[in-house]
A tleap script that builds the chain and sets N, CA, C and O, in Angstrom:
source leaprc.protein.ff14SB
mol = sequence {
  NMET ALA THR GLN ALA HIE VAL ARG ARG ILE
  ALA LEU ALA LEU PRO GLY ALA ARG GLU ALA
  GLU ASN HIE PHE ALA PHE GLY VAL THR HIE
  LYS GLY LYS SER LYS GLY PHE ALA TRP VAL
  TRP MET GLU ARG VAL VAL PRO LYS LYS PRO
  ARG VAL ALA ASN PRO GLY VAL LEU ALA ILE
  ARG VAL ALA ASN VAL ALA GLN ARG ASP GLU
  MET ILE ALA ALA GLU PRO HIE LYS PHE PHE
  THR GLU PRO HIE TYR ALA GLY PHE PRO ALA
  VAL LEU VAL ARG LEU LYS SER VAL THR VAL
  ALA ASP LEU LYS VAL LEU LEU GLU GLU GLY
  TRP ARG CYS MET ALA PRO ALA GLU LEU LYS
  ALA THR ALA VAL THR MET ARG GLY GLY ILE
  GLU ARG ALA CLYS
}
set mol.1.N position { -22.228 13.231 -20.599 }
set mol.1.CA position { -20.961 13.823 -20.980 }
set mol.1.C position { -20.237 14.322 -19.727 }
set mol.1.O position { -20.791 15.092 -18.942 }
set mol.2.N position { -19.014 13.881 -19.556 }
set mol.2.CA position { -18.205 14.290 -18.412 }
set mol.2.C position { -17.377 15.524 -18.777 }
set mol.2.O position { -17.079 15.765 -19.947 }
set mol.3.N position { -17.017 16.292 -17.761 }
set mol.3.CA position { -16.222 17.505 -17.948 }
set mol.3.C position { -15.030 17.491 -16.999 }
set mol.3.O position { -14.919 16.618 -16.137 }
set mol.4.N position { -14.142 18.465 -17.165 }
set mol.4.CA position { -13.013 18.569 -16.244 }
set mol.4.C position { -13.486 18.871 -14.828 }
set mol.4.O position { -12.842 18.466 -13.860 }
set mol.5.N position { -14.595 19.571 -14.698 }
set mol.5.CA position { -15.147 19.837 -13.361 }
set mol.5.C position { -15.553 18.532 -12.684 }
set mol.5.O position { -15.336 18.360 -11.485 }
set mol.6.N position { -16.141 17.612 -13.448 }
set mol.6.CA position { -16.488 16.294 -12.901 }
set mol.6.C position { -15.215 15.541 -12.494 }
set mol.6.O position { -15.159 14.928 -11.428 }
set mol.7.N position { -14.201 15.598 -13.356 }
set mol.7.CA position { -12.937 14.921 -13.058 }
set mol.7.C position { -12.386 15.422 -11.727 }
set mol.7.O position { -12.034 14.625 -10.857 }
set mol.8.N position { -12.311 16.735 -11.572 }
set mol.8.CA position { -11.756 17.330 -10.346 }
set mol.8.C position { -12.558 16.890 -9.117 }
set mol.8.O position { -11.978 16.477 -8.113 }
set mol.9.N position { -13.880 16.978 -9.195 }
set mol.9.CA position { -14.727 16.628 -8.052 }
set mol.9.C position { -14.545 15.163 -7.660 }
set mol.9.O position { -14.382 14.849 -6.481 }
set mol.10.N position { -14.571 14.276 -8.638 }
set mol.10.CA position { -14.455 12.841 -8.360 }
set mol.10.C position { -13.048 12.496 -7.864 }
set mol.10.O position { -12.892 11.794 -6.865 }
set mol.11.N position { -12.038 12.987 -8.559 }
set mol.11.CA position { -10.655 12.648 -8.203 }
set mol.11.C position { -10.302 13.129 -6.800 }
set mol.11.O position { -9.680 12.396 -6.031 }
set mol.12.N position { -10.695 14.351 -6.465 }
set mol.12.CA position { -10.326 14.886 -5.154 }
set mol.12.C position { -11.124 14.268 -4.009 }
set mol.12.O position { -10.780 14.465 -2.844 }
set mol.13.N position { -12.178 13.528 -4.324 }
set mol.13.CA position { -12.933 12.812 -3.292 }
set mol.13.C position { -12.251 11.499 -2.908 }
set mol.13.O position { -12.615 10.881 -1.907 }
set mol.14.N position { -11.272 11.073 -3.694 }
set mol.14.CA position { -10.572 9.818 -3.415 }
set mol.14.C position { -9.534 10.027 -2.311 }
set mol.14.O position { -8.902 11.081 -2.249 }
set mol.15.N position { -9.356 9.035 -1.443 }
set mol.15.CA position { -8.419 9.170 -0.319 }
set mol.15.C position { -7.002 9.523 -0.770 }
set mol.15.O position { -6.432 8.856 -1.633 }
set mol.16.N position { -6.448 10.563 -0.185 }
set mol.16.CA position { -5.073 10.954 -0.457 }
set mol.16.C position { -4.832 11.622 -1.793 }
set mol.16.O position { -3.693 11.964 -2.107 }
set mol.17.N position { -5.870 11.818 -2.588 }
set mol.17.CA position { -5.692 12.401 -3.922 }
set mol.17.C position { -5.385 13.888 -3.820 }
set mol.17.O position { -5.947 14.609 -2.995 }
set mol.18.N position { -4.483 14.317 -4.678 }
set mol.18.CA position { -4.116 15.733 -4.740 }
set mol.18.C position { -4.038 16.157 -6.201 }
set mol.18.O position { -3.702 15.363 -7.079 }
set mol.19.N position { -4.352 17.416 -6.440 }
set mol.19.CA position { -4.229 17.973 -7.788 }
set mol.19.C position { -2.853 18.611 -7.923 }
set mol.19.O position { -2.374 19.272 -7.001 }
set mol.20.N position { -2.226 18.413 -9.064 }
set mol.20.CA position { -0.931 19.034 -9.331 }
set mol.20.C position { -1.093 20.550 -9.352 }
set mol.20.O position { -2.157 21.065 -9.695 }
set mol.21.N position { -0.045 21.247 -8.987 }
set mol.21.CA position { -0.117 22.704 -8.933 }
set mol.21.C position { 0.038 23.353 -10.297 }
set mol.21.O position { -0.535 24.415 -10.541 }
set mol.22.N position { 0.801 22.736 -11.189 }
set mol.22.CA position { 1.126 23.400 -12.441 }
set mol.22.C position { 0.369 22.897 -13.670 }
set mol.22.O position { 0.523 23.460 -14.754 }
set mol.23.N position { -0.438 21.862 -13.523 }
set mol.23.CA position { -1.248 21.389 -14.649 }
set mol.23.C position { -2.384 20.503 -14.136 }
set mol.23.O position { -2.408 20.121 -12.966 }
set mol.24.N position { -3.318 20.186 -15.023 }
set mol.24.CA position { -4.506 19.423 -14.652 }
set mol.24.C position { -4.137 17.948 -14.545 }
set mol.24.O position { -4.187 17.210 -15.529 }
set mol.25.N position { -3.767 17.532 -13.342 }
set mol.25.CA position { -3.354 16.153 -13.092 }
set mol.25.C position { -3.627 15.817 -11.632 }
set mol.25.O position { -3.630 16.690 -10.765 }
set mol.26.N position { -3.858 14.523 -11.382 }
set mol.26.CA position { -4.199 14.061 -10.039 }
set mol.26.C position { -3.343 12.854 -9.697 }
set mol.26.O position { -3.077 12.002 -10.544 }
set mol.27.N position { -2.916 12.794 -8.440 }
set mol.27.CA position { -2.096 11.685 -8.005 }
set mol.27.C position { -2.218 11.458 -6.510 }
set mol.27.O position { -2.913 12.189 -5.805 }
set mol.28.N position { -1.532 10.434 -6.047 }
set mol.28.CA position { -1.435 10.124 -4.625 }
set mol.28.C position { 0.052 10.059 -4.283 }
set mol.28.O position { 0.876 9.705 -5.126 }
set mol.29.N position { 0.381 10.399 -3.053 }
set mol.29.CA position { 1.779 10.385 -2.630 }
set mol.29.C position { 2.127 9.019 -2.062 }
set mol.29.O position { 1.404 8.462 -1.235 }
set mol.30.N position { 3.256 8.495 -2.528 }
set mol.30.CA position { 3.755 7.207 -2.046 }
set mol.30.C position { 5.272 7.319 -1.931 }
set mol.30.O position { 5.962 7.609 -2.909 }
set mol.31.N position { 5.778 7.086 -0.725 }
set mol.31.CA position { 7.217 7.186 -0.452 }
set mol.31.C position { 7.768 8.542 -0.883 }
set mol.31.O position { 8.858 8.634 -1.446 }
set mol.32.N position { 7.001 9.584 -0.610 }
set mol.32.CA position { 7.449 10.941 -0.869 }
set mol.32.C position { 7.296 11.441 -2.290 }
set mol.32.O position { 7.625 12.593 -2.572 }
set mol.33.N position { 6.805 10.607 -3.190 }
set mol.33.CA position { 6.643 11.014 -4.586 }
set mol.33.C position { 5.185 10.921 -4.996 }
set mol.33.O position { 4.452 10.039 -4.547 }
set mol.34.N position { 4.775 11.844 -5.857 }
set mol.34.CA position { 3.411 11.801 -6.377 }
set mol.34.C position { 3.326 10.747 -7.472 }
set mol.34.O position { 4.157 10.711 -8.379 }
set mol.35.N position { 2.330 9.906 -7.378 }
set mol.35.CA position { 2.084 8.863 -8.373 }
set mol.35.C position { 0.783 9.213 -9.088 }
set mol.35.O position { -0.299 9.064 -8.520 }
set mol.36.N position { 0.885 9.674 -10.324 }
set mol.36.CA position { -0.280 10.137 -11.063 }
set mol.36.C position { -1.223 9.020 -11.460 }
set mol.36.O position { -0.797 7.951 -11.896 }
set mol.37.N position { -2.517 9.284 -11.301 }
set mol.37.CA position { -3.511 8.323 -11.771 }
set mol.37.C position { -4.407 8.908 -12.852 }
set mol.37.O position { -5.130 8.162 -13.512 }
set mol.38.N position { -4.380 10.220 -13.053 }
set mol.38.CA position { -5.162 10.849 -14.126 }
set mol.38.C position { -4.551 12.205 -14.453 }
set mol.38.O position { -4.130 12.936 -13.556 }
set mol.39.N position { -4.503 12.538 -15.733 }
set mol.39.CA position { -3.943 13.816 -16.156 }
set mol.39.C position { -4.487 14.175 -17.533 }
set mol.39.O position { -4.924 13.313 -18.295 }
set mol.40.N position { -4.448 15.479 -17.830 }
set mol.40.CA position { -4.915 15.946 -19.128 }
set mol.40.C position { -3.937 15.446 -20.197 }
set mol.40.O position { -2.727 15.401 -19.971 }
set mol.41.N position { -4.470 15.077 -21.346 }
set mol.41.CA position { -3.639 14.591 -22.444 }
set mol.41.C position { -2.894 15.757 -23.068 }
set mol.41.O position { -3.492 16.774 -23.420 }
set mol.42.N position { -1.600 15.604 -23.199 }
set mol.42.CA position { -0.774 16.591 -23.883 }
set mol.42.C position { -0.621 16.119 -25.326 }
set mol.42.O position { 0.124 15.185 -25.619 }
set mol.43.N position { -1.339 16.782 -26.205 }
set mol.43.CA position { -1.423 16.371 -27.607 }
set mol.43.C position { -0.347 17.059 -28.442 }
set mol.43.O position { -0.061 18.242 -28.256 }
set mol.44.N position { 0.236 16.309 -29.353 }
set mol.44.CA position { 1.195 16.882 -30.298 }
set mol.44.C position { 0.386 17.344 -31.509 }
set mol.44.O position { 0.072 16.548 -32.393 }
set mol.45.N position { 0.054 18.627 -31.544 }
set mol.45.CA position { -0.770 19.186 -32.613 }
set mol.45.C position { 0.073 19.450 -33.852 }
set mol.45.O position { -0.343 19.152 -34.972 }
set mol.46.N position { 1.260 20.012 -33.645 }
set mol.46.CA position { 2.170 20.325 -34.749 }
set mol.46.C position { 3.443 19.502 -34.550 }
set mol.46.O position { 4.068 19.571 -33.491 }
set mol.47.N position { 3.829 18.718 -35.570 }
set mol.47.CA position { 5.043 17.911 -35.426 }
set mol.47.C position { 6.253 18.763 -35.024 }
set mol.47.O position { 6.422 19.889 -35.492 }
set mol.48.N position { 7.079 18.204 -34.157 }
set mol.48.CA position { 8.314 18.825 -33.676 }
set mol.48.C position { 8.093 20.106 -32.873 }
set mol.48.O position { 9.038 20.854 -32.623 }
set mol.49.N position { 6.871 20.355 -32.477 }
set mol.49.CA position { 6.546 21.485 -31.603 }
set mol.49.C position { 6.108 20.921 -30.254 }
set mol.49.O position { 5.775 19.740 -30.158 }
set mol.50.N position { 6.105 21.752 -29.212 }
set mol.50.CA position { 5.683 21.256 -27.894 }
set mol.50.C position { 4.243 20.747 -27.901 }
set mol.50.O position { 3.397 21.228 -28.655 }
set mol.51.N position { 3.994 19.776 -27.051 }
set mol.51.CA position { 2.636 19.260 -26.882 }
set mol.51.C position { 1.793 20.317 -26.186 }
set mol.51.O position { 2.305 21.135 -25.423 }
set mol.52.N position { 0.483 20.289 -26.461 }
set mol.52.CA position { -0.442 21.229 -25.824 }
set mol.52.C position { -1.557 20.437 -25.140 }
set mol.52.O position { -1.954 19.367 -25.602 }
set mol.53.N position { -2.043 20.981 -24.046 }
set mol.53.CA position { -3.104 20.310 -23.289 }
set mol.53.C position { -4.378 20.251 -24.110 }
set mol.53.O position { -4.794 21.251 -24.695 }
set mol.54.N position { -5.000 19.077 -24.154 }
set mol.54.CA position { -6.298 18.893 -24.799 }
set mol.54.C position { -7.300 18.639 -23.673 }
set mol.54.O position { -7.377 17.523 -23.161 }
set mol.55.N position { -8.073 19.661 -23.279 }
set mol.55.CA position { -8.970 19.516 -22.128 }
set mol.55.C position { -10.114 18.528 -22.337 }
set mol.55.O position { -10.817 18.197 -21.382 }
set mol.56.N position { -10.310 18.059 -23.545 }
set mol.56.CA position { -11.375 17.099 -23.818 }
set mol.56.C position { -10.958 15.649 -23.660 }
set mol.56.O position { -11.776 14.741 -23.806 }
set mol.57.N position { -9.677 15.432 -23.361 }
set mol.57.CA position { -9.160 14.064 -23.251 }
set mol.57.C position { -8.369 13.929 -21.951 }
set mol.57.O position { -7.542 14.777 -21.613 }
set mol.58.N position { -8.643 12.853 -21.242 }
set mol.58.CA position { -7.977 12.565 -19.977 }
set mol.58.C position { -7.234 11.240 -20.094 }
set mol.58.O position { -7.786 10.261 -20.597 }
set mol.59.N position { -5.996 11.203 -19.636 }
set mol.59.CA position { -5.248 9.949 -19.535 }
set mol.59.C position { -5.491 9.394 -18.139 }
set mol.59.O position { -5.371 10.111 -17.146 }
set mol.60.N position { -5.834 8.113 -18.071 }
set mol.60.CA position { -6.107 7.473 -16.782 }
set mol.60.C position { -5.327 6.163 -16.712 }
set mol.60.O position { -5.321 5.378 -17.660 }
set mol.61.N position { -4.670 5.941 -15.576 }
set mol.61.CA position { -3.922 4.704 -15.386 }
set mol.61.C position { -4.861 3.509 -15.363 }
set mol.61.O position { -5.982 3.583 -14.862 }
set mol.62.N position { -4.374 2.403 -15.920 }
set mol.62.CA position { -5.086 1.127 -15.893 }
set mol.62.C position { -4.115 0.073 -15.365 }
set mol.62.O position { -2.918 0.331 -15.237 }
set mol.63.N position { -4.631 -1.099 -15.063 }
set mol.63.CA position { -3.811 -2.149 -14.454 }
set mol.63.C position { -2.654 -2.583 -15.350 }
set mol.63.O position { -1.545 -2.816 -14.871 }
set mol.64.N position { -2.916 -2.688 -16.649 }
set mol.64.CA position { -1.878 -3.135 -17.571 }
set mol.64.C position { -2.263 -2.786 -19.006 }
set mol.64.O position { -3.385 -2.357 -19.275 }
set mol.65.N position { -1.325 -2.975 -19.907 }
set mol.65.CA position { -1.545 -2.631 -21.313 }
set mol.65.C position { -2.627 -3.516 -21.929 }
set mol.65.O position { -3.386 -3.052 -22.780 }
set mol.66.N position { -2.712 -4.768 -21.519 }
set mol.66.CA position { -3.746 -5.659 -22.055 }
set mol.66.C position { -5.138 -5.138 -21.719 }
set mol.66.O position { -6.037 -5.177 -22.559 }
set mol.67.N position { -5.318 -4.649 -20.492 }
set mol.67.CA position { -6.614 -4.079 -20.119 }
set mol.67.C position { -6.923 -2.861 -20.979 }
set mol.67.O position { -8.045 -2.704 -21.461 }
set mol.68.N position { -5.924 -1.995 -21.172 }
set mol.68.CA position { -6.108 -0.815 -22.020 }
set mol.68.C position { -6.547 -1.227 -23.421 }
set mol.68.O position { -7.497 -0.668 -23.970 }
set mol.69.N position { -5.855 -2.201 -23.994 }
set mol.69.CA position { -6.174 -2.642 -25.349 }
set mol.69.C position { -7.581 -3.224 -25.443 }
set mol.69.O position { -8.274 -3.016 -26.439 }
set mol.70.N position { -8.004 -3.949 -24.416 }
set mol.70.CA position { -9.367 -4.489 -24.384 }
set mol.70.C position { -10.400 -3.365 -24.331 }
set mol.70.O position { -11.431 -3.433 -25.000 }
set mol.71.N position { -10.124 -2.345 -23.546 }
set mol.71.CA position { -11.046 -1.209 -23.441 }
set mol.71.C position { -11.189 -0.507 -24.791 }
set mol.71.O position { -12.296 -0.164 -25.208 }
set mol.72.N position { -10.070 -0.300 -25.462 }
set mol.72.CA position { -10.089 0.373 -26.763 }
set mol.72.C position { -10.832 -0.471 -27.788 }
set mol.72.O position { -11.627 0.058 -28.565 }
set mol.73.N position { -10.583 -1.778 -27.800 }
set mol.73.CA position { -11.252 -2.663 -28.758 }
set mol.73.C position { -12.757 -2.698 -28.525 }
set mol.73.O position { -13.532 -2.749 -29.480 }
set mol.74.N position { -13.175 -2.672 -27.265 }
set mol.74.CA position { -14.601 -2.762 -26.938 }
set mol.74.C position { -15.345 -1.463 -27.213 }
set mol.74.O position { -16.491 -1.492 -27.661 }
set mol.75.N position { -14.709 -0.321 -26.950 }
set mol.75.CA position { -15.394 0.970 -27.089 }
set mol.75.C position { -14.454 2.039 -27.648 }
set mol.75.O position { -14.053 2.955 -26.929 }
set mol.76.N position { -14.101 1.921 -28.939 }
set mol.76.CA position { -13.145 2.870 -29.521 }
set mol.76.C position { -13.662 4.305 -29.599 }
set mol.76.O position { -12.870 5.233 -29.759 }
set mol.77.N position { -14.959 4.501 -29.492 }
set mol.77.CA position { -15.503 5.863 -29.487 }
set mol.77.C position { -15.238 6.563 -28.151 }
set mol.77.O position { -15.304 7.789 -28.071 }
set mol.78.N position { -14.937 5.787 -27.101 }
set mol.78.CA position { -14.642 6.345 -25.773 }
set mol.78.C position { -13.147 6.381 -25.471 }
set mol.78.O position { -12.648 7.329 -24.864 }
set mol.79.N position { -12.436 5.333 -25.902 }
set mol.79.CA position { -11.050 5.143 -25.497 }
set mol.79.C position { -10.126 5.043 -26.699 }
set mol.79.O position { -10.518 4.544 -27.754 }
set mol.80.N position { -8.887 5.523 -26.532 }
set mol.80.CA position { -7.874 5.381 -27.572 }
set mol.80.C position { -6.496 5.497 -26.932 }
set mol.80.O position { -6.373 5.701 -25.724 }
set mol.81.N position { -5.479 5.365 -27.747 }
set mol.81.CA position { -4.108 5.559 -27.298 }
set mol.81.C position { -3.338 6.216 -28.428 }
set mol.81.O position { -3.899 6.492 -29.488 }
set mol.82.N position { -2.075 6.463 -28.210 }
set mol.82.CA position { -1.200 7.040 -29.230 }
set mol.82.C position { 0.186 6.447 -29.030 }
set mol.82.O position { 0.451 5.852 -27.985 }
set mol.83.N position { 1.076 6.595 -30.003 }
set mol.83.CA position { 2.404 5.992 -29.877 }
set mol.83.C position { 3.168 6.399 -28.613 }
set mol.83.O position { 3.944 5.603 -28.085 }
set mol.84.N position { 2.966 7.601 -28.130 }
set mol.84.CA position { 3.645 8.064 -26.913 }
set mol.84.C position { 3.339 7.145 -25.722 }
set mol.84.O position { 4.166 7.006 -24.821 }
set mol.85.N position { 2.163 6.522 -25.713 }
set mol.85.CA position { 1.744 5.660 -24.604 }
set mol.85.C position { 1.976 4.167 -24.885 }
set mol.85.O position { 1.507 3.318 -24.127 }
set mol.86.N position { 2.689 3.845 -25.959 }
set mol.86.CA position { 2.968 2.443 -26.276 }
set mol.86.C position { 3.689 1.793 -25.102 }
set mol.86.O position { 4.702 2.307 -24.627 }
set mol.87.N position { 3.171 0.677 -24.640 }
set mol.87.CA position { 3.791 -0.046 -23.540 }
set mol.87.C position { 3.548 0.551 -22.167 }
set mol.87.O position { 4.060 0.036 -21.173 }
set mol.88.N position { 2.774 1.632 -22.092 }
set mol.88.CA position { 2.503 2.287 -20.806 }
set mol.88.C position { 1.059 2.019 -20.401 }
set mol.88.O position { 0.162 2.169 -21.231 }
set mol.89.N position { 0.802 1.624 -19.149 }
set mol.89.CA position { -0.557 1.262 -18.730 }
set mol.89.C position { -1.449 2.473 -18.424 }
set mol.89.O position { -1.742 2.770 -17.266 }
set mol.90.N position { -1.866 3.154 -19.477 }
set mol.90.CA position { -2.819 4.263 -19.348 }
set mol.90.C position { -3.672 4.283 -20.606 }
set mol.90.O position { -3.209 3.931 -21.690 }
set mol.91.N position { -4.915 4.697 -20.451 }
set mol.91.CA position { -5.830 4.804 -21.581 }
set mol.91.C position { -6.235 6.266 -21.725 }
set mol.91.O position { -6.383 6.974 -20.729 }
set mol.92.N position { -6.412 6.715 -22.957 }
set mol.92.CA position { -6.884 8.068 -23.221 }
set mol.92.C position { -8.398 8.013 -23.350 }
set mol.92.O position { -8.943 7.194 -24.090 }
set mol.93.N position { -9.068 8.897 -22.618 }
set mol.93.CA position { -10.529 8.878 -22.509 }
set mol.93.C position { -11.100 10.169 -23.085 }
set mol.93.O position { -10.720 11.265 -22.673 }
set mol.94.N position { -12.016 10.030 -24.041 }
set mol.94.CA position { -12.721 11.194 -24.588 }
set mol.94.C position { -13.830 11.561 -23.603 }
set mol.94.O position { -14.826 10.846 -23.496 }
set mol.95.N position { -13.663 12.665 -22.890 }
set mol.95.CA position { -14.610 13.029 -21.839 }
set mol.95.C position { -16.028 13.199 -22.362 }
set mol.95.O position { -16.982 12.853 -21.666 }
set mol.96.N position { -16.190 13.724 -23.571 }
set mol.96.CA position { -17.540 13.940 -24.100 }
set mol.96.C position { -18.261 12.622 -24.388 }
set mol.96.O position { -19.478 12.608 -24.572 }
set mol.97.N position { -17.519 11.524 -24.428 }
set mol.97.CA position { -18.107 10.225 -24.765 }
set mol.97.C position { -18.400 9.337 -23.565 }
set mol.97.O position { -18.964 8.254 -23.724 }
set mol.98.N position { -18.025 9.776 -22.362 }
set mol.98.CA position { -18.280 8.953 -21.177 }
set mol.98.C position { -19.262 9.655 -20.248 }
set mol.98.O position { -19.314 10.883 -20.185 }
set mol.99.N position { -20.033 8.853 -19.534 }
set mol.99.CA position { -20.946 9.409 -18.537 }
set mol.99.C position { -20.153 9.728 -17.271 }
set mol.99.O position { -19.019 9.278 -17.108 }
set mol.100.N position { -20.747 10.492 -16.400 }
set mol.100.CA position { -20.107 10.800 -15.121 }
set mol.100.C position { -19.931 9.516 -14.309 }
set mol.100.O position { -18.924 9.350 -13.619 }
set mol.101.N position { -20.901 8.613 -14.388 }
set mol.101.CA position { -20.792 7.327 -13.678 }
set mol.101.C position { -19.613 6.510 -14.218 }
set mol.101.O position { -18.861 5.917 -13.446 }
set mol.102.N position { -19.454 6.481 -15.554 }
set mol.102.CA position { -18.309 5.786 -16.155 }
set mol.102.C position { -16.999 6.417 -15.685 }
set mol.102.O position { -16.048 5.717 -15.337 }
set mol.103.N position { -16.966 7.737 -15.682 }
set mol.103.CA position { -15.767 8.459 -15.272 }
set mol.103.C position { -15.393 8.122 -13.832 }
set mol.103.O position { -14.215 7.947 -13.518 }
set mol.104.N position { -16.379 8.032 -12.969 }
set mol.104.CA position { -16.131 7.705 -11.558 }
set mol.104.C position { -15.455 6.338 -11.438 }
set mol.104.O position { -14.487 6.183 -10.694 }
set mol.105.N position { -15.962 5.362 -12.163 }
set mol.105.CA position { -15.375 4.016 -12.128 }
set mol.105.C position { -13.945 4.048 -12.663 }
set mol.105.O position { -13.048 3.443 -12.074 }
set mol.106.N position { -13.728 4.749 -13.772 }
set mol.106.CA position { -12.397 4.826 -14.366 }
set mol.106.C position { -11.396 5.482 -13.414 }
set mol.106.O position { -10.279 4.992 -13.249 }
set mol.107.N position { -11.799 6.588 -12.792 }
set mol.107.CA position { -10.904 7.278 -11.863 }
set mol.107.C position { -10.622 6.442 -10.619 }
set mol.107.O position { -9.500 6.437 -10.114 }
set mol.108.N position { -11.633 5.739 -10.124 }
set mol.108.CA position { -11.415 4.868 -8.966 }
set mol.108.C position { -10.439 3.751 -9.308 }
set mol.108.O position { -9.572 3.414 -8.502 }
set mol.109.N position { -10.573 3.179 -10.494 }
set mol.109.CA position { -9.655 2.114 -10.910 }
set mol.109.C position { -8.240 2.663 -11.078 }
set mol.109.O position { -7.269 2.017 -10.685 }
set mol.110.N position { -8.129 3.852 -11.663 }
set mol.110.CA position { -6.816 4.482 -11.799 }
set mol.110.C position { -6.182 4.745 -10.442 }
set mol.110.O position { -4.987 4.521 -10.247 }
set mol.111.N position { -6.998 5.225 -9.507 }
set mol.111.CA position { -6.521 5.473 -8.141 }
set mol.111.C position { -6.022 4.169 -7.519 }
set mol.111.O position { -4.960 4.148 -6.897 }
set mol.112.N position { -6.779 3.084 -7.682 }
set mol.112.CA position { -6.381 1.776 -7.122 }
set mol.112.C position { -5.031 1.323 -7.679 }
set mol.112.O position { -4.241 0.697 -6.972 }
set mol.113.N position { -4.773 1.640 -8.945 }
set mol.113.CA position { -3.504 1.241 -9.564 }
set mol.113.C position { -2.308 1.939 -8.925 }
set mol.113.O position { -1.209 1.385 -8.908 }
set mol.114.N position { -2.506 3.137 -8.405 }
set mol.114.CA position { -1.384 3.936 -7.924 }
set mol.114.C position { -1.329 4.123 -6.409 }
set mol.114.O position { -0.263 4.423 -5.870 }
set mol.115.N position { -2.435 3.956 -5.724 }
set mol.115.CA position { -2.467 4.197 -4.278 }
set mol.115.C position { -1.683 3.120 -3.531 }
set mol.115.O position { -1.770 1.942 -3.876 }
set mol.116.N position { -0.918 3.514 -2.510 }
set mol.116.CA position { -0.215 2.521 -1.703 }
set mol.116.C position { -1.204 1.696 -0.880 }
set mol.116.O position { -2.323 2.135 -0.612 }
set mol.117.N position { -0.784 0.516 -0.491 }
set mol.117.CA position { -1.665 -0.413 0.234 }
set mol.117.C position { -2.249 0.208 1.496 }
set mol.117.O position { -3.426 0.009 1.795 }
set mol.118.N position { -1.436 0.960 2.242 }
set mol.118.CA position { -1.946 1.551 3.484 }
set mol.118.C position { -3.040 2.585 3.210 }
set mol.118.O position { -3.948 2.752 4.024 }
set mol.119.N position { -2.961 3.274 2.079 }
set mol.119.CA position { -4.002 4.237 1.727 }
set mol.119.C position { -5.267 3.510 1.268 }
set mol.119.O position { -6.379 3.915 1.609 }
set mol.120.N position { -5.097 2.451 0.502 }
set mol.120.CA position { -6.255 1.657 0.070 }
set mol.120.C position { -6.999 1.101 1.278 }
set mol.120.O position { -8.225 0.992 1.262 }
set mol.121.N position { -6.257 0.752 2.323 }
set mol.121.CA position { -6.873 0.186 3.525 }
set mol.121.C position { -7.756 1.198 4.240 }
set mol.121.O position { -8.676 0.809 4.959 }
set mol.122.N position { -7.495 2.494 4.057 }
set mol.122.CA position { -8.301 3.525 4.719 }
set mol.122.C position { -9.551 3.886 3.926 }
set mol.122.O position { -10.436 4.578 4.429 }
set mol.123.N position { -9.617 3.414 2.690 }
set mol.123.CA position { -10.757 3.754 1.833 }
set mol.123.C position { -12.030 3.105 2.358 }
set mol.123.O position { -12.023 1.967 2.829 }
set mol.124.N position { -13.088 3.834 2.268 }
set mol.124.CA position { -14.392 3.343 2.696 }
set mol.124.C position { -15.237 3.146 1.449 }
set mol.124.O position { -15.395 4.066 0.647 }
set mol.125.N position { -15.775 1.958 1.290 }
set mol.125.CA position { -16.628 1.702 0.144 }
set mol.125.C position { -18.052 2.095 0.485 }
set mol.125.O position { -18.655 1.556 1.413 }
set mol.126.N position { -18.579 3.039 -0.275 }
set mol.126.CA position { -19.942 3.526 -0.058 }
set mol.126.C position { -20.616 3.706 -1.413 }
set mol.126.O position { -19.982 4.162 -2.365 }
set mol.127.N position { -21.868 3.360 -1.506 }
set mol.127.CA position { -22.640 3.535 -2.731 }
set mol.127.C position { -21.888 3.001 -3.949 }
set mol.127.O position { -21.927 3.598 -5.025 }
set mol.128.N position { -21.208 1.879 -3.770 }
set mol.128.CA position { -20.518 1.252 -4.879 }
set mol.128.C position { -19.236 1.942 -5.296 }
set mol.128.O position { -18.704 1.631 -6.362 }
set mol.129.N position { -18.716 2.868 -4.498 }
set mol.129.CA position { -17.499 3.565 -4.879 }
set mol.129.C position { -16.595 3.820 -3.698 }
set mol.129.O position { -16.897 3.429 -2.570 }
set mol.130.N position { -15.489 4.475 -3.965 }
set mol.130.CA position { -14.501 4.794 -2.938 }
set mol.130.C position { -14.697 6.241 -2.526 }
set mol.130.O position { -14.921 7.109 -3.369 }
set mol.131.N position { -14.613 6.495 -1.243 }
set mol.131.CA position { -14.654 7.870 -0.744 }
set mol.131.C position { -13.648 7.998 0.381 }
set mol.131.O position { -13.205 7.000 0.948 }
set mol.132.N position { -13.294 9.218 0.695 }
set mol.132.CA position { -12.399 9.462 1.823 }
set mol.132.C position { -13.072 8.986 3.106 }
set mol.132.O position { -14.277 9.161 3.286 }
set mol.133.N position { -12.291 8.387 3.986 }
set mol.133.CA position { -12.830 7.989 5.290 }
set mol.133.C position { -13.217 9.239 6.057 }
set mol.133.O position { -12.487 10.230 6.043 }
set mol.134.N position { -14.350 9.198 6.718 }
set mol.134.CA position { -14.842 10.372 7.461 }
set mol.134.C position { -14.180 10.440 8.813 }
set mol.134.O position { -14.457 11.353 9.591 }
savepdb mol mol.pdb
quit
């Protein structure tokens, strides 16, 4: 079972990754703008009321909507989506249903989707994953 503490540790180990100041979200800077690769799901609990953070679910960028749909079809107990994300390349991940190893792979893939080429070039592959260059 993965937790937000695992998310923070893994995400911040990725090259150029930064945590947002005002909410639980992670991104990389490209051309002066933060490009998010993972963030807490803002759930609409009560219709027509503001969304609220659901700390048990993380949205993670994926390469495309087809990949997201394949992930959901293969493991619906781990992954899902909602109408707000229709047509958007991100998958919602139930943290209690994924291992820390699964989470690491998902966050690395999300990072790859958003990191600029020059940042990807600085990444060092170690132990089957991405880490900041030393």
